[in-house]
C-alpha positions in Angstrom: 18.3 2.3 12.8 15.0 1.7 11.1 12.9 3.6 8.7 11.5 7.1 9.2 8.6 8.0 6.9 8.4 11.7 5.8 5.2 11.3 3.7 2.8 8.7 2.6 -0.3 8.9 0.4 -2.5 6.5 -1.4 -5.3 6.8 -3.9 -8.1 4.3 -4.5 -8.5 3.9 -8.3 -11.1 1.0 -8.3 -13.3 -0.6 -5.7 -15.9 -3.3 -5.9 -17.7 -5.8 -3.7 -18.1 -9.5 -4.5 -20.0 -11.5 -1.9 -18.5 -10.9 1.5 -15.3 -9.4 0.0 -14.3 -6.0 -1.2 -11.5 -5.6 -3.6 -9.5 -2.3 -3.5 -7.0 -1.3 -6.2 -4.9 1.8 -6.0 -1.6 3.7 -6.1 0.7 4.8 -3.4 3.7 7.2 -2.9 6.0 7.7 0.0 9.3 9.3 1.1 11.4 7.8 3.8 14.9 7.8 5.3 16.5 4.4 5.9 19.1 4.0 8.6 21.8 6.6 8.4 21.3 7.3 4.7 22.0 11.0 4.0 19.1 11.4 1.6 15.5 10.1 1.7 14.2 7.6 -0.8 11.0 8.0 -2.7 8.8 5.2 -4.0 5.6 5.0 -6.0 3.6 2.0 -7.1 0.3 0.1 -7.1 -1.5 -2.1 -4.6 -4.4 -4.5 -4.4 -6.1 -5.3 -1.1 -8.9 -7.8 -0.5 -11.1 -7.0 2.6 -13.3 -9.7 4.1 -16.5 -9.0 6.0 -16.5 -10.4 9.5 -19.5 -11.9 11.4 -20.0 -8.5 13.3 -20.2 -6.6 10.0 -16.7 -5.1 10.2 -14.1 -5.7 7.5 -10.5 -7.1 7.9 -7.7 -7.3 5.4 -7.6 -10.8 3.9 -4.6 -10.2 1.6 -2.7 -7.3 0.3 -0.1 -7.0 -2.5 2.0 -4.1 -3.6 4.3 -3.5 -6.6 6.9 -0.7 -6.8 7.2 1.3 -9.9 11.0 1.7 -9.3 13.4 -0.2 -11.6 15.4 -2.5 -9.3 18.4 -2.4 -11.6 19.0 1.3 -11.1 
């Protein structure tokens, strides 16, 4: 039955430009209900996003990666 997000936040911890790309590093946190699960799950982690400047001066995401801080064995 999908995912219902209750909250989501992110925080940029580092940002720099290199040529026509901007590198963004940060942290995230969210709470969501999955399917018919009786209790929401919470997750925190880190992310890296590379933005690339387009010919019109706008920026689009070139690549993004995230890594949960949760232990998968729990």
